N, C-alpha and C positions, 0 to 999 in steps of 0.2 A: 504494500500500500504506500502510495506517495501522497502526502498531505501538502496542499498548496493554499494556505489561507483557509477560506471556507469551501474550497474545492478539494475533491479527493479523486485519485486515479487508482484503479486496481492493477494496472500494468499488465493486464491480460493481452493487450496489444500495444505496439509502439505508440508513443506520443509524438505528434508532430508540432514543433515549435516554429511558428512563422516569424520571420525577421522584418522589423519595421525600423529602418535607419532614418532618423530625423537629422541627417548630417549632410553637409555639402561635399564630404571627402571620403566616404566609405569606399573600400576597394572595388566593390561589385556594383553598387548602384548609387554612388555619390551624387547627391543633388536631386535624384529622381523623386524623393519624397521629403524634401527638406522643409517644405511649408507645412503648417498645421493641417490645412485642408487636404493636401495631397497625401499626407501621412495617414490621416483618418480614413480617407477613401481607400488607400492601399490596405489598411488594417481590415476594413470591412470586406474587401475582396479576398483577403487571405482566410477570413472566417468562412466566407461562402465556399471557398475551395477546400475547406476541411481542417483548418488549423485547430489544434487543441489548446494551445497557449500562444499568446503574442509576446514577443520579446522586443521592447522598445528601447532604443539607444540614442543618446544625443551627443556622443563623442566617439569618433573612430579610433579603434585600437589596431588598425592595420599597421604593418611594418613601416616605420618612418613617420607615423602620424604625429601631429603636434597637439599637445594637450590644450583644452579650453578651460575657461574659468568655471567655477561652480555655478555662478549666476547664468552664464551663457548656456550651460547644459540644462539648467532648470528651465530657462526660457524656451528651450527647444522641446523638452519632453512633457512638461506639466500640462500645457494646453491640449496635447494629444491624449494624455491619460484622462484628463477631465472630459474630453470630447468622446471618449469611449466608455463612459461610466455606466452605460446601459447595456453593454454587451454581456453575453452569457458564458464567456470563457475567461480564465484567469489572464492577467497581464503580468509580465515580468519586466523589471527595469534592469537594463544592461548598463551597470555603472560600478566603479570601484570607489566612489566618493561617498562618505558617510552623510554629508549634507544632502546630496541628491537622493540617497537611499531613504532617508527619513522623510523628506518631502513627498517622495513618490509613494511611500507606504501610507502616509496620511491622506494622499489623494486616492488611495484604493487599490494599489497594486498588491499582488498576492505572492510575488516571488522576486528575489534579488539574484541577478546573474552577474557574478563578480569575477573578472579575469584575475584579480589580485587575491582571491580566496579569503576575503575579510581580514587582510593583514594591515590595512590602514588603521591608524589610531581612531578608535571609536566605532569602527564598522561592525565589529562583533557585537558590541552592546546594542547597536541599533537593531540588528536582526534578532538578537536573543530576546529583546523586549517586545517583539511582535509575534504574530502567528504565521508569518510568511515562510515560504520555502526558500532555500538558498542553493545556488550552484557554485561549487568551489572549483576553480580552474587552476591548472598548473601552467606556469610560463617560466621561461628562463630569460632574464633581462627585462628591458622595457620596450615599448613599441619603437622607440628610437634606435635601440641597439640589438634587439632580440634575434634578428636574422643575419647578423654580421658573421659570426663564427660560432654557432651553437655546438657545444661539446658535451658528451656524456660518457662515462665509463660503461654504464648499462642503463639505457634510457627507460626500460620497463621498471627496473628496481628503483631508480631515482624518482621517477614520476609517482610510482606507487607509494614510496616512503613519504613523500611530501603530502600527498592527498590523505594518507592514513593519519599523519600527524595533525592535519587541519580538521579532519573529522573528529578526532579525539578532543581537540581544543573546543570545538563547537559543542560536543556532548558535555564536556565539563562545564560549559557556560549555560547548560540547560536546554540546548536545542536538540529536540528529539530526532532520532535517525529518520523517522518518517518524513521529516522536512528537508533532508539533505540529499543533494545530488552531486556527483563528481564529474569533472570534464578533464580529460588528459591534455587538452589544449593543443589540438592539431594546428601546426603552423606558428605557434607562439614560442619561438626559440627552439625550433626543430628543423632539421634538414628533411628532404623528401624521404631519405632512408629511415630517419627516426620516425616520421609519420607512418610509414608503411609498417614498421615494426610494431608501433602502438596499435594500428588498425588490425593487423593480423593476430595480435594477442590481446585484443580488447577485453575478452572474457575474463582474463586474469584479474582485472580490477574488481570482479564480482566478489572477491574475498574480502573487500572492504565493507560489504554488507549494505551498500546503498545503491540506488539506481545510477546508471552511467548515461551521461549525455555526450553525444558526438556532434561536433560542428565541423563538417567538411565541405559544406556547400560553396561551390565556385572557387575554392581556394587555389593558391598558386601551385600546390603539388599536383592538382588535377590538370593544370595548364602544362606543367612539365611532362606529365605522363602522356597527355593527348596532343600537345602542341597547339591547343586552342586558346583563344583569348577569353577574358572573363565572361563576356556575354554569350559565348558559345559553349559553356560548360554545363548546360542543363543535364544532358544525358550522363556525363561523368559524375555529376553531383548526385543524381538519382541512384546510379550504380554504387557510389560510395555510401550513401545512406542505407541502401539494402545490405551491403556488406557489413556495415556497422551494426545493424540490427541482428544479422545472422551471427555476429561475433559477440553479442551481448548487450548492445545499447538499448536502453529503455526509452530514450528520448533522442530525437534527431532535430537539430536546429538548421532550418533550411530557408532559402529564398523562394524556391520553386515548390510551393505547397501542393498545388493540384497534381503535378506529375509525381511527387513523392507519395502522396496519399494513395494514388491509383496503384503505384508499384507495390506499396506495402499491403494493399488489399489483395493483390495477387499472391504475394508471399504468404499472407495469413491464410488465404484459401487453400493453398498447397499444404501448408503445415497442418491445418485442421481437417483437410479433406472435404471442405464444404464452403459455400459462399453465404 
């Protein structure tokens, strides 16, 4: 069972998290949904296509991205969250900033998706004092440095140890396991080889006892593998999401919701022998 604020998921099927980037510089769709109106319209479209959760972000964390102020991030995301107050699925806020987390939680979000795994001063306290779910992600370095020369002695062991430690910290702070999700952080301080190792052995993270989220959608590793630009990686992204689920992911974070939902319906029908 995965508890996300007032929402609950039994995880009998994969959860599809639809991405809503309210940013001018995200790697895949920078500027496409940067206004409040276009972001809200895009969110409704993702719900229609079958998204189970919406992940709203106001600051790009792509390699080389420049940080924005707390206020600028709030100005981007809060009007969108407020404009979606009547939807029937949970909203996640994609941020590592405690100020943004707190304001978004007060505005009604049900989940915090933090690339920094609640390591910022005050972040743990913000989430622990709420009933929101949280996704803890592993990264090496910062968006400005993480893809320069990522090095691991053993990527699986190091990522797993970090996530295990963060889960323990949250539990000690009173955050129930039913509220915690982990993300190995594909592309966040990893080479293509590291990413493939993580994907191929994703199920090993199941020993941490919490659901696994995989975010592979349109990422550069898929461009390296296929030779295609960001806008032409839909097929590769769907294939990656399918592989992630087959290897243990309970949640996939994607741009292309309709295509991913359809593919997972086929996978589910094969696994269960029925539609």
